[in-house]
N, CA, C and O atoms as a Tinker XYZ file with bonds, in Angstrom:
   432  protein
     1  N      0.852000   -1.174000    0.000000    73     2
     2  CA     0.000000    0.000000    0.000000    64     1     3
     3  C      0.896000    1.234000    0.000000    63     2     4     5
     4  O      1.885000    1.303000    0.731000    81     3
     5  N      0.539000    2.188000   -0.818000    73     3     6
     6  CA     1.327000    3.407000   -0.862000    64     5     7
     7  C      0.780000    4.433000    0.141000    63     6     8     9
     8  O     -0.428000    4.645000    0.242000    81     7
     9  N      1.694000    5.054000    0.869000    73     7    10
    10  CA     1.347000    6.110000    1.818000    64     9    11
    11  C      1.781000    7.440000    1.223000    63    10    12    13
    12  O      2.858000    7.548000    0.636000    81    11
    13  N      0.940000    8.446000    1.378000    73    11    14
    14  CA     1.243000    9.767000    0.830000    64    13    15
    15  C      1.111000   10.805000    1.928000    63    14    16    17
    16  O      0.131000   10.817000    2.674000    81    15
    17  N      2.110000   11.680000    2.021000    73    15    18
    18  CA     2.078000   12.802000    2.956000    64    17    19
    19  C      2.214000   14.083000    2.151000    63    18    20    21
    20  O      3.225000   14.308000    1.485000    81    19
    21  N      1.188000   14.919000    2.217000    73    19    22
    22  CA     1.211000   16.194000    1.509000    64    21    23
    23  C      1.835000   17.275000    2.371000    63    22    24    25
    24  O      1.571000   17.360000    3.570000    81    23
    25  N      2.664000   18.100000    1.748000    73    23    26
    26  CA     3.257000   19.269000    2.393000    64    25    27
    27  C      2.639000   20.482000    1.708000    63    26    28    29
    28  O      2.695000   20.610000    0.485000    81    27
    29  N      2.052000   21.368000    2.502000    73    27    30
    30  CA     1.336000   22.518000    1.957000    64    29    31
    31  C      2.171000   23.788000    2.021000    63    30    32    33
    32  O      2.947000   23.998000    2.953000    81    31
    33  N      1.994000   24.625000    1.014000    73    31    34
    34  CA     2.603000   25.947000    1.016000    64    33    35
    35  C      1.835000   26.777000    2.045000    63    34    36    37
    36  O      0.612000   26.882000    1.956000    81    35
    37  N      2.529000   27.366000    3.018000    73    35    38
    38  CA     1.828000   28.107000    4.078000    64    37    39
    39  C      1.034000   29.317000    3.568000    63    38    40    41
    40  O      0.050000   29.720000    4.189000    81    39
    41  N      1.450000   29.880000    2.464000    73    39    42
    42  CA     0.755000   31.063000    1.940000    64    41    43
    43  C     -0.436000   30.709000    1.063000    63    42    44    45
    44  O     -1.521000   31.268000    1.227000    81    43
    45  N     -0.236000   29.776000    0.128000    73    43    46
    46  CA    -1.312000   29.457000   -0.813000    64    45    47
    47  C     -2.218000   28.341000   -0.328000    63    46    48    49
    48  O     -3.330000   28.176000   -0.830000    81    47
    49  N     -1.745000   27.570000    0.652000    73    47    50
    50  CA    -2.470000   26.407000    1.189000    64    49    51
    51  C     -2.652000   25.307000    0.136000    63    50    52    53
    52  O     -3.509000   24.436000    0.284000    81    51
    53  N     -1.851000   25.353000   -0.912000    73    51    54
    54  CA    -1.863000   24.324000   -1.942000    64    53    55
    55  C     -0.734000   23.329000   -1.670000    63    54    56    57
    56  O      0.246000   23.654000   -0.999000    81    55
    57  N     -0.885000   22.123000   -2.195000    73    55    58
    58  CA     0.152000   21.114000   -2.018000    64    57    59
    59  C      1.414000   21.579000   -2.736000    63    58    60    61
    60  O      1.406000   21.814000   -3.944000    81    59
    61  N      2.490000   21.707000   -1.977000    73    59    62
    62  CA     3.767000   22.154000   -2.529000    64    61    63
    63  C      4.684000   20.966000   -2.819000    63    62    64    65
    64  O      5.561000   21.038000   -3.680000    81    63
    65  N      4.463000   19.861000   -2.078000    73    63    66
    66  CA     5.342000   18.705000   -2.204000    64    65    67
    67  C      4.608000   17.487000   -1.669000    63    66    68    69
    68  O      3.744000   17.597000   -0.800000    81    67
    69  N      4.961000   16.338000   -2.196000    73    67    70
    70  CA     4.391000   15.094000   -1.692000    64    69    71
    71  C      5.509000   14.108000   -1.391000    63    70    72    73
    72  O      6.468000   13.972000   -2.152000    81    71
    73  N      5.362000   13.429000   -0.266000    73    71    74
    74  CA     6.255000   12.325000    0.060000    64    73    75
    75  C      5.450000   11.043000   -0.112000    63    74    76    77
    76  O      4.273000   10.980000    0.241000    81    75
    77  N      6.101000   10.030000   -0.658000    73    75    78
    78  CA     5.455000    8.732000   -0.848000    64    77    79
    79  C      6.319000    7.655000   -0.213000    63    78    80    81
    80  O      7.548000    7.718000   -0.238000    81    79
    81  N      5.650000    6.675000    0.349000    73    79    82
    82  CA     6.349000    5.537000    0.942000    64    81    83
    83  C      5.464000    4.309000    0.769000    63    82    84    85
    84  O      4.246000    4.419000    0.627000    81    83
    85  N      6.080000    3.167000    0.783000    73    83    86
    86  CA     5.351000    1.898000    0.707000    64    85    87
    87  C      5.300000    1.290000    2.102000    63    86    88    89
    88  O      6.296000    1.294000    2.826000    81    87
    89  N      4.145000    0.772000    2.472000    73    87    90
    90  CA     4.011000    0.172000    3.799000    64    89    91
    91  C      4.951000   -1.010000    3.973000    63    90    92    93
    92  O      5.379000   -1.299000    5.090000    81    91
    93  N      5.279000   -1.699000    2.880000    73    91    94
    94  CA     6.170000   -2.850000    3.004000    64    93    95
    95  C      7.566000   -2.441000    3.451000    63    94    96    97
    96  O      8.336000   -3.284000    3.912000    81    95
    97  N      7.902000   -1.165000    3.324000    73    95    98
    98  CA     9.222000   -0.681000    3.713000    64    97    99
    99  C      9.294000   -0.217000    5.163000    63    98   100   101
   100  O     10.359000    0.199000    5.619000    81    99
   101  N      8.185000   -0.278000    5.895000    73    99   102
   102  CA     8.178000    0.179000    7.285000    64   101   103
   103  C      8.874000   -0.877000    8.143000    63   102   104   105
   104  O      8.512000   -2.054000    8.126000    81   103
   105  N      9.866000   -0.434000    8.883000    73   103   106
   106  CA    10.666000   -1.345000    9.691000    64   105   107
   107  C      9.922000   -1.737000   10.977000    63   106   108   109
   108  O      9.057000   -1.005000   11.458000    81   107
   109  N     10.275000   -2.889000   11.510000    73   107   110
   110  CA     9.639000   -3.393000   12.721000    64   109   111
   111  C      9.787000   -2.419000   13.884000    63   110   112   113
   112  O      8.854000   -2.243000   14.668000    81   111
   113  N     10.949000   -1.788000   14.000000    73   111   114
   114  CA    11.173000   -0.832000   15.092000    64   113   115
   115  C     10.205000    0.336000   15.019000    63   114   116   117
   116  O      9.749000    0.833000   16.049000    81   115
   117  N      9.890000    0.780000   13.801000    73   115   118
   118  CA     8.926000    1.871000   13.626000    64   117   119
   119  C      7.549000    1.417000   14.067000    63   118   120   121
   120  O      6.839000    2.156000   14.749000    81   119
   121  N      7.163000    0.208000   13.684000    73   119   122
   122  CA     5.871000   -0.339000   14.094000    64   121   123
   123  C      5.807000   -0.471000   15.610000    63   122   124   125
   124  O      4.784000   -0.174000   16.226000    81   123
   125  N      6.898000   -0.916000   16.200000    73   123   126
   126  CA     6.967000   -1.051000   17.658000    64   125   127
   127  C      6.767000    0.304000   18.336000    63   126   128   129
   128  O      6.066000    0.394000   19.345000    81   127
   129  N      7.375000    1.354000   17.791000    73   127   130
   130  CA     7.207000    2.704000   18.345000    64   129   131
   131  C      5.769000    3.183000   18.205000    63   130   132   133
   132  O      5.248000    3.847000   19.101000    81   131
   133  N      5.127000    2.854000   17.095000    73   131   134
   134  CA     3.733000    3.257000   16.891000    64   133   135
   135  C      2.832000    2.564000   17.902000    63   134   136   137
   136  O      1.911000    3.176000   18.442000    81   135
   137  N      3.098000    1.291000   18.157000    73   135   138
   138  CA     2.297000    0.547000   19.138000    64   137   139
   139  C      2.397000    1.197000   20.517000    63   138   140   141
   140  O      1.424000    1.214000   21.271000    81   139
   141  N      3.578000    1.734000   20.846000    73   139   142
   142  CA     3.760000    2.406000   22.135000    64   141   143
   143  C      2.921000    3.672000   22.247000    63   142   144   145
   144  O      2.574000    4.086000   23.353000    81   143
   145  N      2.592000    4.288000   21.122000    73   143   146
   146  CA     1.882000    5.570000   21.105000    64   145   147
   147  C      0.375000    5.381000   21.020000    63   146   148   149
   148  O     -0.372000    6.052000   21.731000    81   147
   149  N     -0.074000    4.489000   20.169000    73   147   150
   150  CA    -1.490000    4.401000   19.814000    64   149   151
   151  C     -2.161000    3.229000   20.512000    63   150   152   153
   152  O     -1.637000    2.116000   20.538000    81   151
   153  N     -3.323000    3.501000   21.073000    73   151   154
   154  CA    -4.164000    2.465000   21.661000    64   153   155
   155  C     -4.981000    1.859000   20.524000    63   154   156   157
   156  O     -5.916000    2.487000   20.028000    81   155
   157  N     -4.632000    0.644000   20.110000    73   155   158
   158  CA    -5.276000    0.037000   18.943000    64   157   159
   159  C     -6.772000   -0.181000   19.136000    63   158   160   161
   160  O     -7.495000   -0.346000   18.153000    81   159
   161  N     -7.251000   -0.187000   20.363000    73   159   162
   162  CA    -8.679000   -0.336000   20.608000    64   161   163
   163  C     -9.462000    0.914000   20.211000    63   162   164   165
   164  O    -10.686000    0.867000   20.094000    81   163
   165  N     -8.763000    2.028000   20.004000    73   163   166
   166  CA    -9.438000    3.283000   19.674000    64   165   167
   167  C     -9.246000    3.692000   18.211000    63   166   168   169
   168  O     -9.451000    4.854000   17.861000    81   167
   169  N     -8.855000    2.747000   17.361000    73   167   170
   170  CA    -8.587000    3.057000   15.958000    64   169   171
   171  C     -9.823000    3.480000   15.184000    63   170   172   173
   172  O     -9.709000    4.200000   14.192000    81   171
   173  N    -11.004000    3.047000   15.616000    73   171   174
   174  CA   -12.228000    3.386000   14.890000    64   173   175
   175  C    -12.786000    4.748000   15.279000    63   174   176   177
   176  O    -13.745000    5.220000   14.668000    81   175
   177  N    -12.206000    5.377000   16.273000    73   175   178
   178  CA   -12.696000    6.661000   16.758000    64   177   179
   179  C    -11.730000    7.769000   16.305000    63   178   180   181
   180  O    -10.662000    7.950000   16.888000    81   179
   181  N    -12.126000    8.503000   15.256000    73   179   182
   182  CA   -11.249000    9.548000   14.702000    64   181   183
   183  C    -10.896000   10.613000   15.728000    63   182   184   185
   184  O     -9.774000   11.118000   15.733000    81   183
   185  N    -11.835000   10.960000   16.591000    73   183   186
   186  CA   -11.576000   12.000000   17.582000    64   185   187
   187  C    -10.527000   11.529000   18.583000    63   186   188   189
   188  O     -9.617000   12.283000   18.929000    81   187
   189  N    -10.647000   10.295000   19.046000    73   187   190
   190  CA    -9.660000    9.740000   19.969000    64   189   191
   191  C     -8.299000    9.629000   19.303000    63   190   192   193
   192  O     -7.276000    9.933000   19.918000    81   191
   193  N     -8.284000    9.193000   18.043000    73   191   194
   194  CA    -7.025000    9.074000   17.316000    64   193   195
   195  C     -6.388000   10.442000   17.130000    63   194   196   197
   196  O     -5.168000   10.574000   17.236000    81   195
   197  N     -7.197000   11.465000   16.853000    73   195   198
   198  CA    -6.673000   12.833000   16.712000    64   197   199
   199  C     -6.046000   13.298000   18.023000    63   198   200   201
   200  O     -4.974000   13.903000   18.017000    81   199
   201  N     -6.701000   13.020000   19.137000    73   199   202
   202  CA    -6.157000   13.398000   20.444000    64   201   203
   203  C     -4.820000   12.700000   20.694000    63   202   204   205
   204  O     -3.865000   13.316000   21.168000    81   203
   205  N     -4.766000   11.410000   20.370000    73   203   206
   206  CA    -3.530000   10.648000   20.564000    64   205   207
   207  C     -2.417000   11.236000   19.710000    63   206   208   209
   208  O     -1.290000   11.396000   20.179000    81   207
   209  N     -2.726000   11.558000   18.462000    73   207   210
   210  CA    -1.715000   12.122000   17.558000    64   209   211
   211  C     -1.189000   13.454000   18.072000    63   210   212   213
   212  O      0.015000   13.707000   18.038000    81   211
   213  N     -2.086000   14.300000   18.546000    73   211   214
   214  CA    -1.678000   15.623000   19.036000    64   213   215
   215  C     -0.831000   15.498000   20.298000    63   214   216   217
   216  O      0.210000   16.143000   20.415000    81   215
   217  N     -1.271000   14.676000   21.233000    73   215   218
   218  CA    -0.547000   14.504000   22.498000    64   217   219
   219  C      0.826000   13.858000   22.261000    63   218   220   221
   220  O      1.781000   14.141000   22.984000    81   219
   221  N      0.917000   13.004000   21.262000    73   219   222
   222  CA     2.152000   12.250000   21.009000    64   221   223
   223  C      3.019000   12.857000   19.908000    63   222   224   225
   224  O      3.893000   12.173000   19.377000    81   223
   225  N      2.803000   14.108000   19.558000    73   223   226
   226  CA     3.480000   14.709000   18.416000    64   225   227
   227  C      5.008000   14.599000   18.492000    63   226   228   229
   228  O      5.661000   14.362000   17.475000    81   227
   229  N      5.574000   14.766000   19.674000    73   227   230
   230  CA     7.043000   14.678000   19.795000    64   229   231
   231  C      7.557000   13.298000   19.412000    63   230   232   233
   232  O      8.650000   13.174000   18.860000    81   231
   233  N      6.779000   12.265000   19.701000    73   231   234
   234  CA     7.171000   10.910000   19.321000    64   233   235
   235  C      6.846000   10.626000   17.860000    63   234   236   237
   236  O      7.534000    9.840000   17.209000    81   235
   237  N      5.801000   11.264000   17.345000    73   235   238
   238  CA     5.375000   10.997000   15.980000    64   237   239
   239  C      6.309000   11.596000   14.931000    63   238   240   241
   240  O      6.482000   11.029000   13.852000    81   239
   241  N      6.903000   12.729000   15.246000    73   239   242
   242  CA     7.804000   13.371000   14.284000    64   241   243
   243  C      8.891000   12.428000   13.795000    63   242   244   245
   244  O      9.051000   12.255000   12.587000    81   243
   245  N      9.652000   11.806000   14.716000    73   243   246
   246  CA    10.694000   10.891000   14.233000    64   245   247
   247  C     10.123000    9.702000   13.453000    63   246   248   249
   248  O     10.753000    9.216000   12.514000    81   247
   249  N      8.934000    9.235000   13.841000    73   247   250
   250  CA     8.324000    8.116000   13.134000    64   249   251
   251  C      7.986000    8.500000   11.701000    63   250   252   253
   252  O      8.255000    7.744000   10.768000    81   251
   253  N      7.396000    9.681000   11.530000    73   251   254
   254  CA     7.067000   10.145000   10.184000    64   253   255
   255  C      8.332000   10.329000    9.350000    63   254   256   257
   256  O      8.343000   10.051000    8.151000    81   255
   257  N      9.381000   10.793000    9.991000    73   255   258
   258  CA    10.645000   10.992000    9.278000    64   257   259
   259  C     11.290000    9.660000    8.903000    63   258   260   261
   260  O     12.035000    9.589000    7.926000    81   259
   261  N     11.015000    8.611000    9.663000    73   259   262
   262  CA    11.501000    7.271000    9.301000    64   261   263
   263  C     10.724000    6.722000    8.107000    63   262   264   265
   264  O     11.304000    6.120000    7.204000    81   263
   265  N      9.421000    6.933000    8.110000    73   263   266
   266  CA     8.580000    6.414000    7.033000    64   265   267
   267  C      8.816000    7.198000    5.747000    63   266   268   269
   268  O      8.936000    6.602000    4.676000    81   267
   269  N      8.885000    8.525000    5.836000    73   267   270
   270  CA     9.040000    9.385000    4.664000    64   269   271
   271  C     10.462000    9.946000    4.623000    63   270   272   273
   272  O     10.745000   10.993000    5.205000    81   271
   273  N     11.335000    9.247000    3.939000    73   271   274
   274  CA    12.743000    9.609000    3.856000    64   273   275
   275  C     12.911000   11.023000    3.300000    63   274   276   277
   276  O     12.354000   11.365000    2.257000    81   275
   277  N     13.693000   11.840000    4.018000    73   275   278
   278  CA    13.978000   13.200000    3.579000    64   277   279
   279  C     13.062000   14.255000    4.179000    63   278   280   281
   280  O     13.318000   15.450000    4.033000    81   279
   281  N     12.002000   13.834000    4.848000    73   279   282
   282  CA    11.064000   14.760000    5.481000    64   281   283
   283  C     11.768000   15.569000    6.566000    63   282   284   285
   284  O     12.541000   15.025000    7.355000    81   283
   285  N     11.494000   16.880000    6.600000    73   283   286
   286  CA    12.134000   17.751000    7.593000    64   285   287
   287  C     11.119000   18.244000    8.617000    63   286   288   289
   288  O      9.911000   18.152000    8.399000    81   287
   289  N     11.618000   18.770000    9.740000    73   287   290
   290  CA    10.752000   19.352000   10.769000    64   289   291
   291  C      9.952000   20.524000   10.206000    63   290   292   293
   292  O      8.773000   20.682000   10.523000    81   291
   293  N     10.582000   21.335000    9.383000    73   291   294
   294  CA     9.890000   22.482000    8.783000    64   293   295
   295  C      8.738000   22.025000    7.899000    63   294   296   297
   296  O      7.668000   22.635000    7.902000    81   295
   297  N      8.953000   20.955000    7.146000    73   295   298
   298  CA     7.882000   20.433000    6.292000    64   297   299
   299  C      6.753000   19.853000    7.137000    63   298   300   301
   300  O      5.582000   19.978000    6.779000    81   299
   301  N      7.095000   19.228000    8.239000    73   299   302
   302  CA     6.057000   18.675000    9.112000    64   301   303
   303  C      5.113000   19.760000    9.621000    63   302   304   305
   304  O      3.935000   19.498000    9.863000    81   303
   305  N      5.622000   20.961000    9.782000    73   303   306
   306  CA     4.783000   22.073000   10.226000    64   305   307
   307  C      3.739000   22.439000    9.172000    63   306   308   309
   308  O      2.764000   23.129000    9.468000    81   307
   309  N      3.947000   21.980000    7.959000    73   307   310
   310  CA     3.053000   22.317000    6.845000    64   309   311
   311  C      2.226000   21.118000    6.396000    63   310   312   313
   312  O      1.853000   21.022000    5.227000    81   311
   313  N      1.939000   20.203000    7.323000    73   311   314
   314  CA     1.073000   19.068000    7.022000    64   313   315
   315  C     -0.293000   19.298000    7.650000    63   314   316   317
   316  O     -0.454000   20.151000    8.523000    81   315
   317  N     -1.257000   18.540000    7.202000    73   315   318
   318  CA    -2.623000   18.671000    7.701000    64   317   319
   319  C     -2.931000   17.555000    8.689000    63   318   320   321
   320  O     -2.759000   16.378000    8.374000    81   319
   321  N     -3.383000   17.919000    9.878000    73   319   322
   322  CA    -3.748000   16.913000   10.879000    64   321   323
   323  C     -4.889000   16.041000   10.349000    63   322   324   325
   324  O     -4.977000   14.861000   10.686000    81   323
   325  N     -5.763000   16.623000    9.519000    73   323   326
   326  CA    -6.859000   15.851000    8.933000    64   325   327
   327  C     -6.327000   14.724000    8.056000    63   326   328   329
   328  O     -6.954000   13.671000    7.943000    81   327
   329  N     -5.172000   14.947000    7.438000    73   327   330
   330  CA    -4.586000   13.911000    6.588000    64   329   331
   331  C     -3.743000   12.924000    7.397000    63   330   332   333
   332  O     -3.529000   11.792000    6.964000    81   331
   333  N     -3.267000   13.346000    8.563000    73   331   334
   334  CA    -2.462000   12.449000    9.383000    64   333   335
   335  C     -3.303000   11.326000    9.983000    63   334   336   337
   336  O     -2.811000   10.212000   10.161000    81   335
   337  N     -4.554000   11.608000   10.291000    73   335   338
   338  CA    -5.414000   10.591000   10.902000    64   337   339
   339  C     -5.597000    9.392000    9.960000    63   338   340   341
   340  O     -5.333000    8.262000   10.371000    81   339
   341  N     -6.041000    9.600000    8.707000    73   339   342
   342  CA    -6.160000    8.427000    7.827000    64   341   343
   343  C     -4.806000    7.793000    7.489000    63   342   344   345
   344  O     -4.724000    6.585000    7.265000    81   343
   345  N     -3.759000    8.598000    7.454000    73   343   346
   346  CA    -2.425000    8.069000    7.199000    64   345   347
   347  C     -2.030000    7.074000    8.298000    63   346   348   349
   348  O     -1.550000    5.979000    8.003000    81   347
   349  N     -2.232000    7.457000    9.559000    73   347   350
   350  CA    -1.908000    6.555000   10.653000    64   349   351
   351  C     -2.848000    5.358000   10.691000    63   350   352   353
   352  O     -2.434000    4.267000   11.083000    81   351
   353  N     -4.092000    5.535000   10.296000    73   351   354
   354  CA    -5.001000    4.399000   10.210000    64   353   355
   355  C     -4.492000    3.399000    9.180000    63   354   356   357
   356  O     -4.544000    2.190000    9.405000    81   355
   357  N     -3.998000    3.906000    8.045000    73   355   358
   358  CA    -3.443000    3.025000    7.014000    64   357   359
   359  C     -2.215000    2.278000    7.538000    63   358   360   361
   360  O     -2.084000    1.069000    7.347000    81   359
   361  N     -1.326000    3.007000    8.196000    73   359   362
   362  CA    -0.116000    2.382000    8.744000    64   361   363
   363  C     -0.494000    1.325000    9.779000    63   362   364   365
   364  O      0.048000    0.220000    9.772000    81   363
   365  N     -1.420000    1.670000   10.665000    73   363   366
   366  CA    -1.823000    0.731000   11.712000    64   365   367
   367  C     -2.578000   -0.462000   11.140000    63   366   368   369
   368  O     -2.419000   -1.588000   11.610000    81   367
   369  N     -3.397000   -0.214000   10.129000    73   367   370
   370  CA    -4.105000   -1.316000    9.472000    64   369   371
   371  C     -3.127000   -2.291000    8.837000    63   370   372   373
   372  O     -3.276000   -3.507000    8.953000    81   371
   373  N     -2.115000   -1.734000    8.158000    73   371   374
   374  CA    -1.070000   -2.573000    7.570000    64   373   375
   375  C     -0.350000   -3.355000    8.662000    63   374   376   377
   376  O     -0.119000   -4.558000    8.536000    81   375
   377  N     -0.005000   -2.658000    9.725000    73   375   378
   378  CA     0.721000   -3.274000   10.823000    64   377   379
   379  C     -0.077000   -4.439000   11.405000    63   378   380   381
   380  O      0.468000   -5.518000   11.636000    81   379
   381  N     -1.358000   -4.218000   11.639000    73   379   382
   382  CA    -2.193000   -5.264000   12.231000    64   381   383
   383  C     -2.311000   -6.467000   11.291000    63   382   384   385
   384  O     -2.254000   -7.610000   11.743000    81   383
   385  N     -2.473000   -6.218000    9.986000    73   383   386
   386  CA    -2.593000   -7.336000    9.049000    64   385   387
   387  C     -1.278000   -8.114000    8.968000    63   386   388   389
   388  O     -1.288000   -9.340000    8.857000    81   387
   389  N     -0.148000   -7.406000    9.023000    73   387   390
   390  CA     1.151000   -8.080000    8.997000    64   389   391
   391  C      1.354000   -8.924000   10.248000    63   390   392   393
   392  O      1.812000  -10.063000   10.165000    81   391
   393  N      1.019000   -8.372000   11.389000    73   391   394
   394  CA     1.174000   -9.121000   12.636000    64   393   395
   395  C      0.241000  -10.327000   12.668000    63   394   396   397
   396  O      0.623000  -11.392000   13.154000    81   395
   397  N     -0.984000  -10.168000   12.152000    73   395   398
   398  CA    -1.918000  -11.297000   12.096000    64   397   399
   399  C     -1.424000  -12.375000   11.152000    63   398   400   401
   400  O     -1.591000  -13.564000   11.424000    81   399
   401  N     -0.816000  -11.970000   10.040000    73   399   402
   402  CA    -0.337000  -12.956000    9.072000    64   401   403
   403  C      0.843000  -13.747000    9.618000    63   402   404   405
   404  O      1.066000  -14.883000    9.200000    81   403
   405  N      1.602000  -13.171000   10.541000    73   403   406
   406  CA     2.719000  -13.908000   11.139000    64   405   407
   407  C      2.203000  -15.154000   11.869000    63   406   408   409
   408  O      2.802000  -16.226000   11.783000    81   407
   409  N      1.101000  -15.000000   12.579000    73   407   410
   410  CA     0.521000  -16.126000   13.293000    64   409   411
   411  C     -0.047000  -17.170000   12.353000    63   410   412   413
   412  O     -0.031000  -18.359000   12.673000    81   411
   413  N     -0.549000  -16.753000   11.204000    73   411   414
   414  CA    -1.131000  -17.683000   10.250000    64   413   415
   415  C     -0.083000  -18.488000    9.497000    63   414   416   417
   416  O     -0.389000  -19.554000    8.964000    81   415
   417  N      1.154000  -17.991000    9.445000    73   415   418
   418  CA     2.201000  -18.666000    8.695000    64   417   419
   419  C      2.985000  -19.667000    9.531000    63   418   420   421
   420  O      3.867000  -20.349000    9.010000    81   419
   421  N      2.678000  -19.762000   10.812000    73   419   422
   422  CA     3.435000  -20.686000   11.664000    64   421   423
   423  C      3.006000  -22.127000   11.379000    63   422   424   425
   424  O      1.833000  -22.402000   11.125000    81   423
   425  N      3.968000  -23.029000   11.425000    73   423   426
   426  CA     3.701000  -24.443000   11.186000    64   425   427
   427  C      3.803000  -25.195000   12.508000    63   426   428   429
   428  O      4.656000  -24.890000   13.342000    81   427
   429  N      2.931000  -26.175000   12.690000    73   427   430
   430  CA     2.942000  -26.974000   13.916000    64   429   431
   431  C      3.898000  -28.116000   13.799000    63   430   432
   432  O      4.042000  -28.899000   14.738000    81   431
Protein backbone atom coordinates (compact mmCIF):
# COMPACT_ATOMS: atom_id res chain seq x y z
CA UNK A 1 0.00 0.00 0.00
CA UNK A 2 1.33 3.41 -0.86
CA UNK A 3 1.35 6.11 1.82
CA UNK A 4 1.24 9.77 0.83
CA UNK A 5 2.08 12.80 2.96
CA UNK A 6 1.21 16.19 1.51
CA UNK A 7 3.26 19.27 2.39
CA UNK A 8 1.34 22.52 1.96
CA UNK A 9 2.60 25.95 1.02
CA UNK A 10 1.83 28.11 4.08
CA UNK A 11 0.75 31.06 1.94
CA UNK A 12 -1.31 29.46 -0.81
CA UNK A 13 -2.47 26.41 1.19
CA UNK A 14 -1.86 24.32 -1.94
CA UNK A 15 0.15 21.11 -2.02
CA UNK A 16 3.77 22.15 -2.53
CA UNK A 17 5.34 18.71 -2.20
CA UNK A 18 4.39 15.09 -1.69
CA UNK A 19 6.25 12.32 0.06
CA UNK A 20 5.46 8.73 -0.85
CA UNK A 21 6.35 5.54 0.94
CA UNK A 22 5.35 1.90 0.71
CA UNK A 23 4.01 0.17 3.80
CA UNK A 24 6.17 -2.85 3.00
CA UNK A 25 9.22 -0.68 3.71
CA UNK A 26 8.18 0.18 7.29
CA UNK A 27 10.67 -1.34 9.69
CA UNK A 28 9.64 -3.39 12.72
CA UNK A 29 11.17 -0.83 15.09
CA UNK A 30 8.93 1.87 13.63
CA UNK A 31 5.87 -0.34 14.09
CA UNK A 32 6.97 -1.05 17.66
CA UNK A 33 7.21 2.70 18.34
CA UNK A 34 3.73 3.26 16.89
CA UNK A 35 2.30 0.55 19.14
CA UNK A 36 3.76 2.41 22.13
CA UNK A 37 1.88 5.57 21.11
CA UNK A 38 -1.49 4.40 19.81
CA UNK A 39 -4.16 2.46 21.66
CA UNK A 40 -5.28 0.04 18.94
CA UNK A 41 -8.68 -0.34 20.61
CA UNK A 42 -9.44 3.28 19.67
CA UNK A 43 -8.59 3.06 15.96
CA UNK A 44 -12.23 3.39 14.89
CA UNK A 45 -12.70 6.66 16.76
CA UNK A 46 -11.25 9.55 14.70
CA UNK A 47 -11.58 12.00 17.58
CA UNK A 48 -9.66 9.74 19.97
CA UNK A 49 -7.03 9.07 17.32
CA UNK A 50 -6.67 12.83 16.71
CA UNK A 51 -6.16 13.40 20.44
CA UNK A 52 -3.53 10.65 20.56
CA UNK A 53 -1.72 12.12 17.56
CA UNK A 54 -1.68 15.62 19.04
CA UNK A 55 -0.55 14.50 22.50
CA UNK A 56 2.15 12.25 21.01
CA UNK A 57 3.48 14.71 18.42
CA UNK A 58 7.04 14.68 19.80
CA UNK A 59 7.17 10.91 19.32
CA UNK A 60 5.38 11.00 15.98
CA UNK A 61 7.80 13.37 14.28
CA UNK A 62 10.69 10.89 14.23
CA UNK A 63 8.32 8.12 13.13
CA UNK A 64 7.07 10.14 10.18
CA UNK A 65 10.65 10.99 9.28
CA UNK A 66 11.50 7.27 9.30
CA UNK A 67 8.58 6.41 7.03
CA UNK A 68 9.04 9.39 4.66
CA UNK A 69 12.74 9.61 3.86
CA UNK A 70 13.98 13.20 3.58
CA UNK A 71 11.06 14.76 5.48
CA UNK A 72 12.13 17.75 7.59
CA UNK A 73 10.75 19.35 10.77
CA UNK A 74 9.89 22.48 8.78
CA UNK A 75 7.88 20.43 6.29
CA UNK A 76 6.06 18.67 9.11
CA UNK A 77 4.78 22.07 10.23
CA UNK A 78 3.05 22.32 6.84
CA UNK A 79 1.07 19.07 7.02
CA UNK A 80 -2.62 18.67 7.70
CA UNK A 81 -3.75 16.91 10.88
CA UNK A 82 -6.86 15.85 8.93
CA UNK A 83 -4.59 13.91 6.59
CA UNK A 84 -2.46 12.45 9.38
CA UNK A 85 -5.41 10.59 10.90
CA UNK A 86 -6.16 8.43 7.83
CA UNK A 87 -2.42 8.07 7.20
CA UNK A 88 -1.91 6.55 10.65
CA UNK A 89 -5.00 4.40 10.21
CA UNK A 90 -3.44 3.02 7.01
CA UNK A 91 -0.12 2.38 8.74
CA UNK A 92 -1.82 0.73 11.71
CA UNK A 93 -4.11 -1.32 9.47
CA UNK A 94 -1.07 -2.57 7.57
CA UNK A 95 0.72 -3.27 10.82
CA UNK A 96 -2.19 -5.26 12.23
CA UNK A 97 -2.59 -7.34 9.05
CA UNK A 98 1.15 -8.08 9.00
CA UNK A 99 1.17 -9.12 12.64
CA UNK A 100 -1.92 -11.30 12.10
CA UNK A 101 -0.34 -12.96 9.07
CA UNK A 102 2.72 -13.91 11.14
CA UNK A 103 0.52 -16.13 13.29
CA UNK A 104 -1.13 -17.68 10.25
CA UNK A 105 2.20 -18.67 8.70
CA UNK A 106 3.44 -20.69 11.66
CA UNK A 107 3.70 -24.44 11.19
CA UNK A 108 2.94 -26.97 13.92
